[in-house]
N, CA, C and O of each residue as an XYZ file, in Angstrom:
928
protein
N       2.385     -4.454     20.242
C       2.407     -5.092     18.922
C       1.206     -6.011     18.835
O       0.954     -6.789     19.755
N       0.466     -5.933     17.746
C      -0.757     -6.723     17.617
C      -0.861     -7.294     16.215
O      -0.290     -6.754     15.268
N      -1.593     -8.389     16.094
C      -1.780     -9.025     14.793
C      -3.240     -8.978     14.371
O      -3.708     -9.793     13.575
N      -3.944     -8.002     14.926
C      -5.310     -7.735     14.507
C      -5.563     -6.251     14.724
O      -4.830     -5.585     15.456
N      -6.595     -5.744     14.088
C      -6.914     -4.327     14.223
C      -7.625     -4.098     15.549
O      -8.647     -4.724     15.831
N      -7.083     -3.202     16.355
C      -7.686     -2.899     17.648
C      -8.837     -1.897     17.483
O      -8.738     -0.977     16.672
N      -9.912     -2.066     18.235
C     -11.008     -1.093     18.167
C     -10.572      0.247     18.756
O      -9.803      0.276     19.716
N     -11.053      1.354     18.193
C     -10.661      2.683     18.682
C     -10.914      2.878     20.174
O     -10.163      3.601     20.828
N     -11.952      2.253     20.728
C     -12.246      2.443     22.150
C     -11.107      1.942     23.034
O     -10.998      2.344     24.192
N     -10.251      1.059     22.487
C      -9.096      0.596     23.234
C      -7.902      1.526     23.053
O      -7.316      1.981     24.035
N      -7.535      1.813     21.790
C      -6.299      2.580     21.603
C      -6.472      4.074     21.864
O      -5.493      4.821     21.873
N      -7.726      4.516     22.080
C      -7.932      5.918     22.431
C      -7.996      6.135     23.950
O      -8.130      7.272     24.403
N      -7.900      5.059     24.734
C      -7.949      5.173     26.194
C      -6.730      5.877     26.800
O      -6.907      6.778     27.619
N      -5.489      5.497     26.426
C      -4.317      6.110     27.079
C      -4.226      7.603     26.759
O      -4.334      8.002     25.599
N      -4.029      8.421     27.786
C      -4.048      9.874     27.584
C      -2.870     10.361     26.756
O      -2.962     11.415     26.127
N      -1.745      9.609     26.738
C      -0.590     10.010     25.927
C      -0.593      9.337     24.555
O       0.285      9.595     23.731
N      -1.578      8.477     24.313
C      -1.665      7.805     23.026
C      -1.222      6.356     23.119
O      -0.543      5.970     24.070
N      -1.605      5.551     22.132
C      -1.183      4.156     22.017
C      -0.229      4.039     20.836
O      -0.414      4.694     19.810
N       0.798      3.198     20.990
C       1.818      3.101     19.942
C       1.936      1.679     19.411
O       1.476      0.718     20.029
N       2.564      1.579     18.253
C       2.874      0.291     17.651
C       4.302      0.355     17.111
O       4.806      1.428     16.780
N       4.947     -0.816     17.027
C       6.266     -0.928     16.410
C       6.090     -1.735     15.134
O       5.619     -2.872     15.175
N       6.462     -1.159     14.014
C       6.261     -1.805     12.714
C       7.614     -2.090     12.075
O       8.525     -1.266     12.145
N       7.744     -3.265     11.450
C       9.034     -3.702     10.912
C       9.262     -3.227      9.476
O       9.490     -4.029      8.571
N       9.197     -1.918      9.290
C       9.578     -1.309      8.011
C       9.822      0.171      8.249
O       9.564      0.690      9.335
N      10.319      0.836      7.228
C      10.488      2.287      7.277
C       9.229      2.914      6.687
O       9.174      3.257      5.506
N       8.225      3.052      7.542
C       6.968      3.630      7.072
C       7.199      4.997      6.429
O       8.090      5.741      6.839
N       6.381      5.326      5.408
C       5.148      4.648      4.991
C       5.335      3.472      4.034
O       4.350      2.966      3.497
N       6.565      3.026      3.808
C       6.759      1.851      2.954
C       6.336      0.594      3.703
O       6.572      0.454      4.903
N       5.714     -0.305      2.974
C       5.350     -1.628      3.464
C       4.399     -1.601      4.659
O       4.667     -2.175      5.714
N       3.281     -0.911      4.448
C       2.188     -0.987      5.405
C       1.475     -2.326      5.225
O       1.165     -2.724      4.102
N       1.217     -3.012      6.328
C       0.498     -4.268      6.214
C       1.112     -5.368      7.045
O       1.974     -5.123      7.888
N       0.656     -6.597      6.796
C       0.969     -7.727      7.670
C       2.334     -8.362      7.424
O       2.834     -9.077      8.293
N       2.950     -8.125      6.269
C       4.179     -8.865      5.933
C       5.290     -7.940      5.430
O       5.797     -8.142      4.327
N       5.674     -6.939      6.209
C       6.675     -5.969      5.722
C       8.060     -6.562      5.514
O       8.768     -6.148      4.595
N       8.465     -7.518      6.339
C       9.807     -8.088      6.196
C       9.891     -8.930      4.931
O      10.851     -8.828      4.167
N       8.880     -9.759      4.719
C       8.857    -10.585      3.507
C       8.959     -9.740      2.248
O       9.787    -10.001      1.375
N       8.101     -8.714      2.164
C       8.019     -7.944      0.926
C       9.256     -7.079      0.697
O       9.610     -6.807     -0.450
N       9.908     -6.649      1.753
C      11.147     -5.882      1.581
C      12.205     -6.723      0.881
O      12.908     -6.230     -0.002
N      12.324     -7.998      1.271
C      13.307     -8.880      0.641
C      12.858     -9.265     -0.764
O      13.659     -9.236     -1.699
N      11.591     -9.625     -0.923
C      11.072    -10.007     -2.236
C      11.293     -8.894     -3.251
O      11.608     -9.163     -4.410
N      11.130     -7.650     -2.826
C      11.283     -6.519     -3.742
C      12.724     -6.027     -3.869
O      12.978     -5.024     -4.537
N      13.661     -6.717     -3.238
C      15.072     -6.396     -3.424
C      15.551     -5.159     -2.688
O      16.530     -4.541     -3.107
N      14.892     -4.781     -1.605
C      15.337     -3.623     -0.835
C      16.722     -3.880     -0.227
O      17.024     -5.000      0.183
N      17.542     -2.860     -0.171
C      18.872     -2.982      0.441
C      18.879     -2.488      1.881
O      19.865     -2.664      2.597
N      17.779     -1.870      2.306
C      17.639     -1.493      3.709
C      16.170     -1.481      4.100
O      15.289     -1.243      3.273
N      15.930     -1.740      5.364
C      14.596     -1.631      5.939
C      14.797     -1.123      7.368
O      15.786     -0.440      7.636
N      13.896     -1.434      8.279
C      14.103     -0.948      9.639
C      12.875     -1.084     10.494
O      11.987     -1.890     10.216
N      12.832     -0.277     11.551
C      11.715     -0.242     12.483
C      11.148      1.169     12.539
O      11.877      2.153     12.417
N       9.839      1.251     12.726
C       9.162      2.531     12.905
C       8.205      2.424     14.082
O       7.414      1.484     14.163
N       8.278      3.386     14.994
C       7.260      3.481     16.046
C       6.310      4.610     15.678
O       6.729      5.638     15.146
N       5.032      4.414     15.963
C       4.047      5.423     15.571
C       2.830      5.349     16.479
O       2.570      4.322     17.107
N       2.083      6.455     16.542
C       0.834      6.505     17.296
C      -0.280      5.859     16.469
O      -0.419      6.118     15.273
N      -1.061      5.024     17.129
C      -2.145      4.343     16.426
C      -3.254      5.319     16.033
O      -3.566      6.271     16.747
N      -3.834      5.038     14.866
C      -5.052      5.707     14.428
C      -5.930      4.662     13.745
O      -5.540      3.501     13.632
N      -7.094      5.064     13.298
C      -8.065      4.088     12.789
C      -7.553      3.318     11.571
O      -7.764      2.108     11.487
N      -6.894      3.980     10.635
C      -6.393      3.312      9.442
C      -5.084      2.596      9.781
O      -4.215      3.181     10.427
N      -4.933      1.346      9.358
C      -3.817      0.513      9.757
C      -2.472      1.070      9.267
O      -2.319      1.416      8.096
N      -1.510      1.147     10.185
C      -0.120      1.542      9.899
C       0.003      2.944      9.300
O       0.929      3.211      8.534
N      -0.915      3.828      9.639
C      -0.894      5.169      9.043
C      -0.621      6.279     10.059
O      -0.578      7.452      9.687
N      -0.437      5.933     11.324
C      -0.315      6.948     12.358
C       0.962      7.769     12.275
O       1.908      7.403     11.576
N       0.976      8.877     12.993
C       2.139      9.775     12.998
C       3.348      9.064     13.600
O       3.247      8.397     14.629
N       4.497      9.222     12.934
C       5.702      8.486     13.306
C       6.456      9.177     14.442
O       6.522     10.404     14.506
N       7.021      8.363     15.335
C       7.778      8.871     16.475
C       9.278      8.690     16.260
O      10.067      9.609     16.480
N       9.655      7.487     15.826
C      11.080      7.163     15.731
C      11.288      6.113     14.646
O      10.430      5.260     14.416
N      12.446      6.188     13.981
C      12.816      5.178     13.002
C      14.280      4.791     13.193
O      15.105      5.600     13.618
N      14.582      3.530     12.866
C      15.977      3.098     12.804
C      16.142      2.238     11.557
O      15.279      1.415     11.249
N      17.241      2.424     10.842
C      17.476      1.714      9.584
C      18.356      0.486      9.812
O      19.242      0.480     10.666
N      18.083     -0.544      9.026
C      18.834     -1.796      9.089
C      19.146     -2.236      7.662
O      18.236     -2.297      6.835
N      20.418     -2.547      7.343
C      20.735     -3.028      6.001
C      20.177     -4.427      5.755
O      20.085     -5.244      6.672
N      19.807     -4.686      4.510
C      19.368     -6.016      4.100
C      20.500     -6.632      3.279
O      20.822     -6.142      2.196
N      21.095     -7.693      3.787
C      22.223     -8.336      3.111
C      21.732     -9.271      2.015
O      20.610     -9.771      2.093
N      22.559     -9.521      0.985
C      22.168    -10.458     -0.079
C      21.934    -11.873      0.426
O      21.288    -12.678     -0.245
N      22.459    -12.177      1.611
C      22.272    -13.507      2.191
C      21.111    -13.560      3.177
O      20.819    -14.626      3.718
N      20.450    -12.447      3.420
C      19.338    -12.424      4.360
C      18.144    -13.193      3.817
O      17.849    -13.154      2.622
N      17.465    -13.891      4.717
C      16.152    -14.462      4.449
C      15.159    -13.791      5.384
O      15.540    -12.984      6.233
N      13.883    -14.128      5.224
C      12.900    -13.603      6.169
C      13.307    -13.946      7.592
O      13.230    -13.098      8.481
N      13.740    -15.182      7.816
C      14.088    -15.634      9.165
C      15.197    -14.793      9.777
O      15.064    -14.314     10.904
N      16.292    -14.610      9.044
C      17.448    -13.897      9.605
C      17.140    -12.425      9.834
O      17.545    -11.855     10.847
N      16.424    -11.807      8.900
C      16.094    -10.389      9.044
C      15.072    -10.188     10.160
O      15.171     -9.230     10.927
N      14.103    -11.075     10.252
C      13.123    -11.016     11.329
C      13.808    -11.068     12.689
O      13.495    -10.277     13.579
N      14.743    -12.003     12.848
C      15.404    -12.164     14.142
C      16.262    -10.947     14.489
O      16.340    -10.545     15.650
N      16.900    -10.370     13.484
C      17.730     -9.190     13.738
C      16.867     -8.001     14.159
O      17.222     -7.269     15.082
N      15.747     -7.813     13.488
C      14.842     -6.718     13.850
C      14.226     -6.953     15.227
O      14.013     -6.007     15.985
N      13.941     -8.219     15.550
C      13.357     -8.531     16.854
C      14.312     -8.156     17.985
O      13.883     -7.661     19.027
N      15.600     -8.393     17.776
C      16.585     -8.044     18.802
C      16.656     -6.530     19.014
O      16.890     -6.067     20.130
N      16.456     -5.773     17.955
C      16.506     -4.321     18.051
C      15.229     -3.728     18.640
O      15.242     -2.617     19.169
N      14.135     -4.467     18.548
C      12.823     -3.905     18.878
C      12.686     -3.537     20.354
O      12.017     -2.557     20.681
N      13.308     -4.307     21.251
C      13.201     -3.998     22.680
C      13.794     -2.648     23.033
O      13.076     -1.786     23.541
N      15.094     -2.429     22.779
C      15.694     -1.114     23.048
C      15.014      0.012     22.270
O      14.878      1.129     22.771
N      14.588     -0.292     21.044
C      13.907      0.714     20.217
C      12.599      1.154     20.867
O      12.267      2.340     20.859
N      11.855      0.199     21.430
C      10.603      0.526     22.104
C      10.849      1.385     23.343
O      10.122      2.347     23.592
N      11.873      1.035     24.114
C      12.203      1.823     25.305
C      12.595      3.251     24.936
O      12.215      4.200     25.622
N      13.350      3.400     23.861
C      13.733      4.749     23.409
C      12.498      5.545     23.005
O      12.396      6.740     23.283
N      11.557      4.864     22.342
C      10.310      5.520     21.951
C       9.528      5.987     23.181
O       9.024      7.109     23.213
N       9.431      5.124     24.184
C       8.699      5.474     25.400
C       9.367      6.630     26.149
O       8.687      7.482     26.720
N      10.705      6.653     26.141
C      11.420      7.758     26.787
C      11.097      9.088     26.109
O      10.923     10.106     26.779
N      11.018      9.075     24.768
C      10.685     10.300     24.039
C       9.286     10.784     24.399
O       9.071     11.978     24.609
N       8.336      9.853     24.469
C       6.956     10.231     24.796
C       6.871     10.762     26.224
O       6.251     11.795     26.477
N       7.496     10.050     27.147
C       7.440     10.463     28.551
C       8.086     11.831     28.769
O       7.645     12.614     29.610
N       9.144     12.105     27.991
C       9.830     13.382     28.133
C       9.214     14.495     27.315
O       9.728     15.613     27.300
N       8.101     14.198     26.622
C       7.450     15.211     25.804
C       8.244     15.605     24.576
O       8.097     16.715     24.064
N       9.093     14.689     24.099
C       9.966     14.990     22.960
C       9.676     14.094     21.755
O      10.544     13.914     20.901
N       8.486     13.538     21.675
C       8.206     12.592     20.591
C       8.103     13.273     19.225
O       8.475     12.678     18.214
N       7.601     14.513     19.180
C       7.495     15.278     17.932
C       7.007     14.426     16.767
O       7.727     14.272     15.780
N       5.803     13.871     16.857
C       5.308     12.953     15.817
C       5.249     13.602     14.435
O       4.874     14.765     14.293
N       5.628     12.824     13.424
C       5.682     13.290     12.040
C       4.616     12.555     11.226
O       4.595     11.324     11.228
N       3.732     13.273     10.530
C       2.722     12.617      9.700
C       3.370     11.835      8.566
O       4.404     12.242      8.036
N       2.770     10.729      8.200
C       3.259      9.940      7.081
C       2.804     10.552      5.755
O       1.729     11.144      5.659
N       3.647     10.392      4.745
C       3.314     10.858      3.400
C       2.591      9.727      2.667
O       3.228      8.793      2.180
N       1.283      9.812      2.593
C       0.498      8.745      1.979
C       0.806      8.559      0.499
O       0.542      7.489     -0.050
N       1.356      9.567     -0.154
C       1.601      9.470     -1.594
C       2.744      8.517     -1.927
O       2.854      8.069     -3.069
N       3.599      8.197     -0.953
C       4.707      7.277     -1.221
C       4.536      5.965     -0.463
O       5.475      5.175     -0.369
N       3.349      5.731      0.075
C       3.085      4.495      0.821
C       3.055      3.298     -0.121
O       2.609      3.401     -1.263
N       3.538      2.160      0.377
C       3.481      0.908     -0.381
C       2.874     -0.176      0.499
O       3.019     -0.136      1.721
N       2.191     -1.152     -0.114
C       1.512     -2.188      0.673
C       2.414     -3.382      0.968
O       3.366     -3.650      0.234
N       2.106     -4.090      2.042
C       2.768     -5.349      2.387
C       1.692     -6.328      2.834
O       1.598     -6.649      4.019
N       0.880     -6.805      1.897
C      -0.266     -7.642      2.266
C       0.154     -8.982      2.865
O       1.269     -9.457      2.645
N      -0.749     -9.569      3.614
C      -0.520    -10.871      4.231
C      -0.193    -11.911      3.172
O      -0.772    -11.905      2.086
N       0.742    -12.809      3.491
C       1.159    -13.852      2.565
C       0.522    -15.173      2.977
O       0.625    -15.590      4.130
N      -0.130    -15.820      2.032
C      -0.744    -17.117      2.248
C       0.133    -18.204      1.624
O       0.909    -17.913      0.713
N       0.026    -19.444      2.093
C       0.883    -20.504      1.547
C       0.857    -20.607      0.025
O       1.889    -20.854     -0.599
N      -0.311    -20.421     -0.571
C      -0.403    -20.514     -2.030
C       0.328    -19.407     -2.769
O       0.595    -19.530     -3.964
N       0.658    -18.318     -2.065
C       1.384    -17.208     -2.696
C       2.861    -17.522     -2.885
O       3.569    -16.777     -3.562
N       3.339    -18.623     -2.291
C       4.771    -18.915     -2.282
C       5.230    -19.784     -3.452
O       6.380    -20.224     -3.474
N       4.355    -20.038     -4.419
C       4.735    -20.822     -5.590
C       5.730    -20.046     -6.444
O       5.487    -18.891     -6.793
N       6.840    -20.676     -6.776
C       7.899    -20.005     -7.546
C       7.523    -19.934     -9.018
O       7.079    -20.922     -9.603
N       7.705    -18.766     -9.608
C       7.551    -18.563    -11.044
C       8.945    -18.360    -11.639
O       9.538    -17.294    -11.475
N       9.461    -19.359    -12.318
C      10.803    -19.262    -12.890
C      10.836    -18.427    -14.171
O      11.911    -18.112    -14.680
N       9.656    -18.067    -14.694
C       9.614    -17.262    -15.910
C       9.705    -15.773    -15.568
O       8.814    -14.994    -15.905
N      10.783    -15.394    -14.902
C      11.099    -14.015    -14.572
C      12.607    -13.942    -14.360
O      13.259    -14.984    -14.289
N      13.185    -12.741    -14.257
C      14.639    -12.645    -14.091
C      15.143    -13.424    -12.878
O      14.452    -13.532    -11.865
N      16.351    -13.961    -12.994
C      16.917    -14.818    -11.951
C      17.005    -14.106    -10.600
O      16.755    -14.716     -9.561
N      17.362    -12.810    -10.612
C      17.514    -12.106     -9.341
C      16.178    -11.986     -8.619
O      16.136    -11.981     -7.389
N      15.083    -11.890     -9.379
C      13.766    -11.800     -8.750
C      13.363    -13.147     -8.140
O      12.732    -13.191     -7.084
N      13.730    -14.236     -8.810
C      13.457    -15.561     -8.254
C      14.217    -15.746     -6.946
O      13.658    -16.229     -5.962
N      15.502    -15.357     -6.938
C      16.313    -15.495     -5.726
C      15.744    -14.648     -4.591
O      15.663    -15.117     -3.456
N      15.351    -13.417     -4.875
C      14.762    -12.554     -3.851
C      13.458    -13.144     -3.310
O      13.190    -13.096     -2.110
N      12.661    -13.695     -4.212
C      11.381    -14.287     -3.818
C      11.599    -15.447     -2.856
O      10.923    -15.551     -1.833
N      12.549    -16.320     -3.190
C      12.843    -17.466     -2.333
C      13.308    -16.999     -0.959
O      12.848    -17.519      0.057
N      14.212    -16.024     -0.915
C      14.727    -15.535      0.365
C      13.623    -14.880      1.190
O      13.582    -15.029      2.411
N      12.742    -14.164      0.527
C      11.666    -13.477      1.233
C      10.604    -14.411      1.795
O       9.855    -14.033      2.695
N      10.537    -15.624      1.270
C       9.543    -16.598      1.738
C      10.124    -17.603      2.735
O       9.384    -18.417      3.289
N      11.419    -17.556      2.966
C      12.089    -18.583      3.789
C      12.090    -18.227      5.269
O      12.416    -17.095      5.627
N      11.735    -19.162      6.127
C      11.347    -20.525      5.790
C       9.830    -20.735      5.914
O       9.339    -21.823      5.615
N       9.095    -19.730      6.342
C       7.641    -19.821      6.417
C       7.022    -18.686      5.622
O       7.379    -17.526      5.831
N       6.101    -18.992      4.711
C       5.572    -20.325      4.406
C       6.531    -21.223      3.620
O       6.316    -22.433      3.550
N       7.585    -20.651      3.028
C       8.540    -21.432      2.254
C       8.176    -21.444      0.783
O       7.133    -21.975      0.403
N       9.039    -20.855     -0.059
C       8.810    -20.902     -1.498
C       8.831    -22.362     -1.953
O       9.529    -23.191     -1.368
N       8.068    -22.666     -2.991
C       8.012    -24.056     -3.424
C       7.777    -24.175     -4.923
O       7.320    -23.240     -5.581
N       8.104    -25.348     -5.439
C       7.812    -25.727     -6.808
C       7.446    -27.205     -6.771
O       7.216    -27.755     -5.694
N       7.390    -27.857     -7.932
C       7.089    -29.291     -7.962
C       8.140    -30.021     -8.780
O       8.613    -29.513     -9.796
N       8.501    -31.213     -8.332
C       9.452    -32.057     -9.045
C       8.924    -33.485     -9.041
O       8.716    -34.091     -7.990
N       8.715    -34.004    -10.247
C       8.170    -35.359    -10.410
C       6.865    -35.543     -9.632
O       6.622    -36.581     -9.018
N       6.045    -34.506     -9.683
C       4.728    -34.574     -9.071
C       4.690    -34.337     -7.581
O       3.616    -34.380     -6.980
N       5.846    -34.085     -6.959
C       5.917    -33.875     -5.518
C       6.361    -32.446     -5.208
O       7.174    -31.864     -5.927
N       5.819    -31.899     -4.136
C       6.160    -30.540     -3.730
C       7.605    -30.471     -3.254
O       8.059    -31.330     -2.499
N       8.319    -29.453     -3.696
C       9.705    -29.226     -3.286
C       9.807    -27.806     -2.741
O       9.613    -26.842     -3.481
N      10.112    -27.672     -1.453
C      10.321    -26.352     -0.885
C      11.750    -25.894     -1.148
O      12.675    -26.704     -1.199
N      11.918    -24.589     -1.313
C      13.244    -24.005     -1.557
C      13.483    -22.945     -0.488
O      12.733    -21.973     -0.393
N      14.530    -23.132      0.316
C      14.806    -22.214      1.423
C      15.875    -21.183      1.103
O      15.969    -20.167      1.792
N      16.678    -21.418      0.082
C      17.656    -20.394     -0.302
C      18.030    -20.562     -1.768
O      18.160    -21.676     -2.276
N      18.197    -19.428     -2.427
C      18.603    -19.404     -3.830
C      19.475    -18.182     -4.058
O      19.351    -17.176     -3.359
N      20.351    -18.280     -5.037
C      21.220    -17.156     -5.375
C      21.480    -17.149     -6.871
O      21.273    -18.153     -7.553
N      21.935    -16.014     -7.374
C      22.312    -15.902     -8.778
C      23.801    -16.206     -8.877
O      24.599    -15.504     -8.255
N      24.209    -17.223     -9.632
C      25.631    -17.559     -9.746
C      26.442    -16.404    -10.315
O      25.938    -15.617    -11.117
N      27.693    -16.309     -9.899
C      28.559    -15.240    -10.391
C      28.892    -15.429    -11.860
O      28.968    -14.453    -12.606
N      29.094    -16.677    -12.291
C      29.461    -16.912    -13.680
C      28.238    -16.802    -14.585
O      27.112    -17.044    -14.152
N      28.470    -16.437    -15.838
C      27.403    -16.347    -16.825
C      27.063    -17.749    -17.315
O      27.945    -18.510    -17.712
N      25.791    -18.078    -17.282
C      25.345    -19.410    -17.657
C      24.266    -19.275    -18.723
O      23.305    -18.523    -18.557
N      24.430    -19.999    -19.805
C      23.440    -19.946    -20.876
C      22.115    -20.505    -20.378
O      22.071    -21.577    -19.775
N      21.061    -19.786    -20.628
C      19.769    -20.167    -20.093
C      19.054    -21.160    -21.004
O      19.513    -21.470    -22.104
N      17.909    -21.651    -20.508
C      17.057    -22.562    -21.260
C      15.619    -22.195    -20.938
O      15.369    -21.124    -20.383
N      14.679    -23.050    -21.269
C      13.289    -22.767    -20.948
C      13.127    -22.646    -19.432
O      13.667    -23.470    -18.695
N      12.391    -21.633    -18.950
C      12.242    -21.439    -17.501
C      11.797    -22.709    -16.784
O      10.854    -23.380    -17.201
N      12.497    -23.021    -15.697
C      12.199    -24.210    -14.921
C      13.075    -25.400    -15.239
O      13.100    -26.368    -14.478
N      13.804    -25.350    -16.364
C      14.662    -26.472    -16.756
C      15.834    -26.609    -15.792
O      16.463    -25.619    -15.418
N      16.119    -27.835    -15.397
C      17.179    -28.117    -14.436
C      18.495    -28.374    -15.161
O      18.546    -29.144    -16.120
N      19.554    -27.726    -14.698
C      20.905    -28.016    -15.150
C      21.676    -28.516    -13.940
O      22.070    -27.736    -13.072
N      21.885    -29.822    -13.894
C      22.515    -30.423    -12.728
C      23.930    -30.877    -13.057
O      24.155    -31.538    -14.071
N      24.867    -30.528    -12.214
C      26.216    -31.063    -12.308
C      26.648    -31.476    -10.903
O      25.831    -31.463     -9.982
N      27.890    -31.835    -10.727
C      28.346    -32.328     -9.435
C      28.543    -31.212     -8.409
O      28.746    -31.492     -7.227
N      28.486    -29.954     -8.845
C      28.809    -28.852     -7.944
C      27.630    -27.955     -7.601
O      27.682    -27.242     -6.599
N      26.570    -27.967     -8.401
C      25.484    -27.018     -8.160
C      24.191    -27.469     -8.834
O      24.203    -28.197     -9.827
N      23.060    -27.006     -8.253
C      21.739    -27.236     -8.831
C      21.249    -25.918     -9.410
O      20.833    -25.015     -8.683
N      21.308    -25.825    -10.742
C      20.901    -24.613    -11.432
C      19.545    -24.823    -12.087
O      19.223    -25.916    -12.552
N      18.758    -23.753    -12.114
C      17.448    -23.788    -12.750
C      17.330    -22.579    -13.670
O      17.666    -21.457    -13.289
N      16.851    -22.822    -14.879
C      16.730    -21.748    -15.857
C      15.618    -20.784    -15.480
O      14.535    -21.191    -15.061
N      15.910    -19.494    -15.637
C      14.909    -18.438    -15.462
C      14.741    -17.720    -16.801
O      15.226    -18.202    -17.825
N      14.075    -16.604    -16.802
C      13.800    -15.917    -18.058
C      15.079    -15.429    -18.737
O      15.185    -15.452    -19.963
N      16.057    -14.985    -17.928
C      17.254    -14.376    -18.503
C      18.522    -15.192    -18.299
O      19.438    -15.119    -19.118
N      18.591    -15.963    -17.227
C      19.797    -16.730    -16.942
C      19.438    -17.875    -16.012
O      18.379    -18.485    -16.155
N      20.312    -18.171    -15.063
C      20.066    -19.277    -14.148
C      20.043    -18.789    -12.701
O      20.632    -17.762    -12.365
N      19.352    -19.547    -11.858
C      19.393    -19.349    -10.424
C      19.873    -20.655     -9.801
O      19.520    -21.738    -10.269
N      20.673    -20.552     -8.752
C      21.161    -21.743     -8.063
C      20.331    -21.974     -6.800
O      20.198    -21.082     -5.962
N      19.782    -23.169     -6.677
C      19.038    -23.548     -5.484
C      20.019    -24.227     -4.536
O      20.546    -25.295     -4.849
N      20.267    -23.619     -3.381
C      21.296    -24.126     -2.480
C      20.728    -24.846     -1.259
O      21.430    -25.632     -0.624
N      19.448    -24.582     -0.921
C      18.811    -25.283      0.195
C      17.394    -25.664     -0.220
O      16.562    -24.795     -0.484
N      17.125    -26.961     -0.275
C      15.819    -27.443     -0.700
C      15.297    -28.476      0.296
O      16.059    -29.082      1.050
N      13.971    -28.660      0.276
C      13.335    -29.632      1.174
C      12.366    -30.474      0.351
O      11.228    -30.060      0.130
N      12.802    -31.657     -0.111
C      11.879    -32.545     -0.832
C      10.762    -33.030      0.083
O      10.908    -33.042      1.305
N       9.660    -33.425     -0.511
C       8.514    -33.901      0.268
C       8.922    -35.072      1.157
O       9.495    -36.054      0.685
N       8.618    -34.954      2.449
C       8.890    -36.018      3.393
C      10.336    -36.146      3.836
O      10.687    -37.104      4.525
N      11.184    -35.194      3.450
C      12.600    -35.275      3.802
C      13.057    -33.990      4.490
O      12.337    -32.992      4.514
N      14.261    -34.035      5.046
C      14.830    -32.878      5.718
C      15.502    -31.955      4.706
O      15.739    -32.328      3.558
N      15.804    -30.738      5.164
C      16.504    -29.783      4.301
C      17.844    -30.351      3.859
O      18.559    -30.970      4.647
N      18.175    -30.134      2.589
C      19.450    -30.581      2.038
C      19.987    -29.539      1.078
O      19.243    -28.678      0.610
N      21.286    -29.613      0.780
C      21.848    -28.678     -0.187
C      21.583    -29.173     -1.609
O      21.131    -30.299     -1.817
N      21.874    -28.305     -2.580
C      21.570    -28.638     -3.961
C      22.298    -29.862     -4.469
O      21.731    -30.656     -5.220
N      23.545    -30.025     -4.067
C      24.338    -31.172     -4.514
C      23.750    -32.474     -3.978
O      23.701    -33.476     -4.691
N      23.308    -32.458     -2.739
C      22.683    -33.657     -2.166
C      21.400    -34.008     -2.912
O      21.094    -35.183     -3.113
N      20.655    -32.990     -3.320
C      19.443    -33.233     -4.111
C      19.801    -33.894     -5.438
O      19.145    -34.847     -5.857
N      20.836    -33.390     -6.094
C      21.266    -33.960     -7.374
C      21.675    -35.414     -7.205
O      21.263    -36.277     -7.980
N      22.485    -35.682     -6.190
C      22.974    -37.044     -5.973
C      21.851    -38.000     -5.580
O      21.884    -39.180     -5.927
N      20.863    -37.488     -4.858
C      19.783    -38.355     -4.404
C      18.705    -38.590     -5.447
O      18.200    -39.705     -5.578
N      18.344    -37.538     -6.199
C      17.230    -37.643     -7.142
C      17.683    -37.797     -8.596
O      16.896    -38.216     -9.445
N      18.920    -37.468     -8.888
C      19.506    -37.634    -10.225
C      18.587    -37.112    -11.337
O      18.080    -37.897    -12.138
N      18.371    -35.789    -11.389
C      17.531    -35.224    -12.458
C      18.075    -35.578    -13.834
O      19.287    -35.585    -14.048
N      17.173    -35.871    -14.763
C      17.557    -36.228    -16.127
C      17.747    -34.966    -16.970
O      17.219    -33.903    -16.643
N      18.491    -35.096    -18.037
C      18.698    -33.971    -18.958
C      17.352    -33.496    -19.494
O      16.561    -34.292    -20.001
N      17.098    -32.199    -19.377
C      15.849    -31.633    -19.858
C      14.704    -31.692    -18.867
O      13.634    -31.146    -19.137
N      14.898    -32.339    -17.728
C      13.845    -32.389    -16.728
C      13.695    -31.010    -16.086
O      14.648    -30.232    -16.039
N      12.500    -30.716    -15.595
C      12.264    -29.368    -15.085
C      11.407    -29.377    -13.831
O      10.720    -30.352    -13.525
N      11.470    -28.237    -13.102
C      10.541    -27.977    -12.014
C       9.283    -27.376    -12.631
O       9.365    -26.539    -13.530
N       8.134    -27.800    -12.152
C       6.878    -27.396    -12.770
C       6.015    -26.607    -11.788
O       6.197    -26.722    -10.576
N       5.078    -25.808    -12.301
C       4.223    -25.002    -11.416
C       3.096    -25.780    -10.768
O       2.369    -25.230     -9.940
N       2.928    -27.075    -11.130
C       1.939    -27.879    -10.460
C       2.459    -29.310    -10.345
O       3.560    -29.610    -10.808
N       1.686    -30.176     -9.743
C       2.177    -31.523     -9.466
C       2.196    -32.422    -10.673
O       1.552    -33.471    -10.675
N       2.921    -32.034    -11.700
C       3.067    -32.869    -12.891
C       4.533    -33.004    -13.233
O       5.341    -32.167    -12.831
N       4.892    -34.037    -13.964
C       6.260    -34.243    -14.419
C       6.380    -33.706    -15.838
O       5.523    -33.962    -16.684
N       7.436    -32.970    -16.084
C       7.610    -32.349    -17.394
C       8.995    -32.626    -17.925
O       9.986    -32.306    -17.268
N       9.082    -33.213    -19.095
C      10.352    -33.424    -19.791
C      10.316    -32.589    -21.052
O       9.434    -32.768    -21.891
N      11.280    -31.667    -21.196
C      11.293    -30.789    -22.365
C      12.085    -31.434    -23.503
O      12.211    -30.848    -24.577
């Protein structure tokens, strides 16, 4: 497993080939951040793929795949750890197939390939002007590194978990906060999303109710896309 592109003179040395283990069901999510993008895009399953290296990144002939369900409560952290636990036995099974001459590599179908580009901290800014389920998926896919974020009263607020409430809630302008004693709701394009784990600047992770009790958002106050305070 590598986090940079290896020169061909290295991966062409082994007479049986060089392999990689990728955290997606290739050819979907080729690139540096397959786990993040699977959750962000609302996938219900992902997995591991072993393949022989070739010059183009994540395009080599596939040896073995295993599928893993993506739960609605999964974040990048939880899914990453689950795949990591599977990767050891999965790698050994792959090596056994190669050693026994039973690898039967399968070419990838480039026509159905999807990208999973590297995620930079600035990519984690939350856009509440989209459907609530997409906001929740985005937050889960970014948690906890780099961590989805927004701004409240000019200060950065990280969000580690969000969900779409079961009850129907009348929406407002995207980003508007609806705070009560039981939940921290934020308006999206179509409805509301509940922020259940947040990290205010300079403080530890807290639940939405603790944020409400500590910061006491005013009626009409909102989370903003930059470090400004906005009252609607």
